[in-house]
C-alpha positions in Angstrom: 39.9 -80.1 -166.8 39.7 -76.7 -168.4 38.2 -76.4 -171.8 39.8 -73.2 -173.0 38.0 -71.0 -175.5 40.1 -68.8 -177.7 42.8 -68.2 -175.1 46.3 -69.1 -176.2 47.4 -70.6 -172.9 50.1 -67.9 -172.5 49.5 -65.9 -169.3 50.2 -62.6 -171.0 48.0 -63.2 -173.9 45.2 -64.6 -171.7 45.3 -61.6 -169.4 45.3 -59.2 -172.3 42.5 -61.0 -174.1 40.3 -61.1 -171.0 41.0 -57.4 -170.3 39.9 -56.5 -173.9 36.7 -58.6 -173.7 35.7 -57.1 -170.3 36.4 -53.5 -171.5 34.2 -54.1 -174.5 31.2 -54.5 -172.3 29.1 -51.3 -172.4 28.6 -51.2 -168.7 32.4 -51.3 -167.9 33.9 -47.9 -167.3 37.4 -49.3 -166.6 39.4 -52.1 -165.0 40.3 -51.6 -161.4 43.3 -52.3 -159.2 41.7 -55.0 -157.2 43.3 -57.7 -159.4 46.7 -57.6 -161.2 48.6 -60.0 -163.5 52.3 -59.3 -163.2 54.2 -60.0 -166.4 57.9 -59.3 -167.5 58.2 -55.6 -167.7 54.5 -54.7 -167.3 51.3 -55.6 -165.5 47.7 -56.0 -166.5 45.6 -54.1 -163.9 42.1 -55.4 -163.3 42.8 -59.1 -164.3 44.5 -61.8 -162.3 45.4 -65.0 -164.0 47.7 -67.8 -163.0 45.8 -69.3 -160.1 43.1 -71.9 -160.1 40.7 -69.3 -161.5 40.4 -65.8 -163.0 39.8 -62.6 -161.0 38.6 -59.4 -162.6 38.1 -56.1 -160.9 35.9 -53.4 -162.6 34.2 -50.1 -162.2 30.8 -50.2 -163.7 28.3 -47.7 -165.1 25.1 -48.0 -163.1 22.9 -48.7 -166.1 21.4 -52.1 -165.2 21.2 -54.7 -162.4 24.7 -55.4 -161.1 24.3 -59.1 -160.7 23.2 -59.4 -164.4 26.3 -57.4 -165.5 28.5 -59.6 -163.4 27.0 -62.7 -164.9 27.6 -61.3 -168.4 31.2 -60.5 -167.6 31.8 -63.9 -166.1 30.5 -65.5 -169.4 32.8 -63.3 -171.5 35.8 -64.4 -169.4 34.8 -68.1 -169.6 34.5 -67.9 -173.4 38.2 -67.1 -173.4 39.6 -69.0 -170.4 37.4 -72.0 -170.4 35.4 -73.6 -167.6 37.3 -72.1 -164.7 36.1 -70.3 -161.6 35.7 -66.6 -162.4 35.4 -63.9 -159.7 34.1 -60.5 -160.8 34.8 -57.8 -158.2 32.8 -54.6 -158.7 35.0 -52.1 -156.9 32.9 -49.0 -157.7 30.0 -47.7 -159.7 29.4 -44.4 -161.5 26.2 -42.8 -162.6 27.8 -41.0 -165.6 26.5 -41.9 -169.0 29.5 -40.4 -170.8 32.5 -42.0 -172.5 34.7 -44.7 -170.9 37.6 -43.5 -168.8 41.1 -44.0 -170.1 
């Protein structure tokens, strides 16, 4: 049984909330196309909800140990989605220390 955090239970709100939380992490440069949630009239690239778990695809700034960043992102997602399997896919890394990409 899932013990949802602050997620509303609506797939669109859940995907958007997860995307915002993941993007707020200082090591995340952007969400990547390895996972997508399709919604009426739009899609949330980088987050897949609706299955037995959550999938997130990210590009990270190489400013710390990748396994540690993955664990931090997994915890952020679980605070929103509850106790569900969370797969963090690191699709690429960048060495730049500049601002996040849009």
